[in-house]
C-alpha positions in Angstrom: -75.4 -32.6 -45.0 -72.5 -35.0 -45.1 -72.1 -38.0 -42.8 -69.1 -39.4 -40.9 -69.1 -43.1 -41.5 -66.0 -43.9 -39.5 -63.3 -42.2 -37.5 -60.1 -44.2 -37.4 -56.6 -43.8 -36.2 -54.1 -45.5 -38.5 -50.6 -44.2 -38.8 -50.2 -45.7 -42.2 -53.1 -43.5 -43.4 -54.4 -44.6 -46.8 -53.6 -48.2 -47.6 -55.3 -51.3 -48.9 -57.4 -52.1 -45.7 -58.7 -48.6 -45.5 -59.4 -48.3 -49.2 -61.1 -51.6 -49.8 -62.5 -53.0 -46.5 -63.4 -50.0 -44.4 -64.5 -47.5 -47.1 -66.4 -49.8 -49.4 -68.3 -51.5 -46.7 -69.7 -48.3 -45.3 -70.9 -46.6 -48.5 -68.1 -44.1 -48.3 -67.4 -41.7 -51.1 -64.6 -39.7 -49.5 -61.6 -40.2 -47.2 -60.4 -37.2 -45.3 -56.8 -37.5 -44.0 -56.4 -35.4 -40.8 -52.8 -34.8 -39.9 -51.1 -31.4 -39.3 -47.7 -32.5 -40.7 -49.1 -34.1 -43.9 -51.4 -31.1 -44.5 -48.4 -28.8 -44.3 -46.3 -30.9 -46.7 -47.5 -30.0 -50.2 -45.6 -33.0 -51.8 -47.2 -35.6 -49.4 -50.6 -33.9 -49.6 -50.5 -34.2 -53.4 -49.6 -37.9 -53.2 -52.6 -38.6 -51.1 -55.0 -36.5 -53.2 -53.8 -38.2 -56.4 -54.9 -41.6 -54.9 -58.3 -40.3 -55.9 -57.7 -40.9 -59.6 -57.4 -44.7 -59.1 -59.7 -45.3 -56.2 -62.9 -43.5 -57.2 -63.0 -41.9 -53.8 -62.6 -38.2 -53.1 -59.5 -37.7 -51.0 -58.8 -34.5 -49.0 -56.0 -33.7 -46.6 -56.7 -31.4 -43.7 -55.0 -30.1 -40.6 -57.0 -30.5 -37.4 -58.1 -26.9 -37.6 -59.1 -27.2 -41.3 -61.2 -30.3 -40.7 -63.1 -28.5 -37.9 -63.6 -25.5 -40.1 -64.9 -27.7 -43.0 -67.4 -29.4 -40.7 -68.6 -26.0 -39.3 -69.0 -24.6 -42.8 -71.2 -27.2 -44.5 -71.0 -30.5 -42.5 -68.8 -31.9 -45.3 -71.4 -31.2 -48.0 -72.8 -34.5 -49.5 -69.7 -36.6 -48.6 -70.0 -39.9 -46.8 -66.6 -39.7 -45.0 -64.0 -41.8 -43.4 -62.0 -39.5 -41.2 -58.5 -40.9 -41.0 -56.2 -39.6 -38.3 -52.5 -40.4 -38.1 -52.2 -40.2 -34.3 -54.1 -40.0 -31.0 -53.0 -36.5 -30.3 -54.8 -35.1 -33.4 -58.0 -36.8 -32.4 -57.7 -35.5 -28.9 -57.2 -32.0 -30.2 -60.3 -32.2 -32.4 -62.4 -33.5 -29.6 -61.2 -30.8 -27.2 -61.6 -27.9 -29.6 -64.0 -29.2 -32.1 -67.5 -29.5 -33.1 -67.3 -32.8 -34.9 -69.9 -35.3 -33.9 -67.6 -38.1 -32.6 -69.4 -41.1 -31.1 -67.0 -43.9 -31.9 -63.2 -44.1 -32.4 -61.7 -47.0 -34.3 -58.0 -47.6 -33.7 -56.6 -49.9 -36.3 -52.9 -49.2 -36.8 -50.2 -47.6 -34.6 -46.7 -48.7 -35.0 -44.7 -49.9 -32.0 -42.3 -47.4 -30.6 -40.1 -47.1 -27.5 -42.0 -47.9 -24.3 -45.0 -49.2 -26.1 -46.6 -52.6 -26.1 -48.9 -54.2 -28.7 -52.5 -54.3 -27.4 -53.7 -55.9 -30.6 -51.4 -57.1 -33.4 -51.4 -53.8 -35.3 -51.5 -51.3 -32.4 -48.7 -50.4 -30.1 -49.5 -48.1 -27.2 -47.6 -46.5 -24.3 -49.2 -46.1 -20.9 -49.6 -42.4 -21.7 -51.5 -43.3 -24.9 -53.8 -45.5 -22.8 -54.5 -42.6 -20.4 -55.4 -40.3 -23.3 -57.7 -42.9 -24.8 -59.4 -43.4 -21.4 -59.9 -39.6 -21.2 -61.5 -39.7 -24.7 -63.8 -42.5 -23.7 -64.8 -40.6 -20.5 -66.4 -38.1 -22.8 -68.9 -40.7 -24.0 -67.0 -41.8 -27.1 -66.7 -45.5 -27.7 -63.0 -46.4 -28.2 -62.4 -49.7 -29.8 -59.6 -51.6 -31.7 -60.3 -53.4 -34.9 -57.9 -53.9 -37.9 -60.5 -54.7 -40.5 -64.3 -55.0 -40.3 -64.3 -58.8 -40.2 -61.6 -59.0 -37.4 -62.4 -59.2 -33.7 -63.4 -55.9 -32.2 -61.6 -55.2 -28.9 -62.8 -52.8 -26.3 -60.5 -50.2 -24.7 -60.8 -51.9 -21.3 -59.7 -55.2 -22.8 -56.9 -53.7 -24.9 -55.5 -51.8 -21.9 -55.1 -55.0 -19.9 -52.0 -55.6 -22.0 -50.3 -52.4 -20.7 -50.4 -53.4 -17.0 
């Protein structure tokens, strides 16, 4: 049976911090990108999968439905996985419909957009985003903000103080 080492939201998906700091420090051998748009785009999907050739990590790209099906089929085989989501909505969908064992959710990178504020230097949230994250946390899932493993870990409660 595989193991989920980290579940992270980072709209940049695979980049240096994910590849070197998060994956290596956790004994990870696979990164699974979970994003419906990326999974539907054969060109982008191929780009992410080809990162494998230089990283030594197995890279897979799934839609939210596909990642749930993969877990149901064989619990990701023997992979030690970082699940990398592009947005909060995808995580919410998997939690509501899914069977994935999600105990903790790391939020490390969400670009600032209209009506959002930075709650840590790399995460911009709207009030609506904050409400969804509170809903996720109410299901017994620890939601925290942390850019890299050696940076300060910020709780959802502390991060949302910036949105008031």
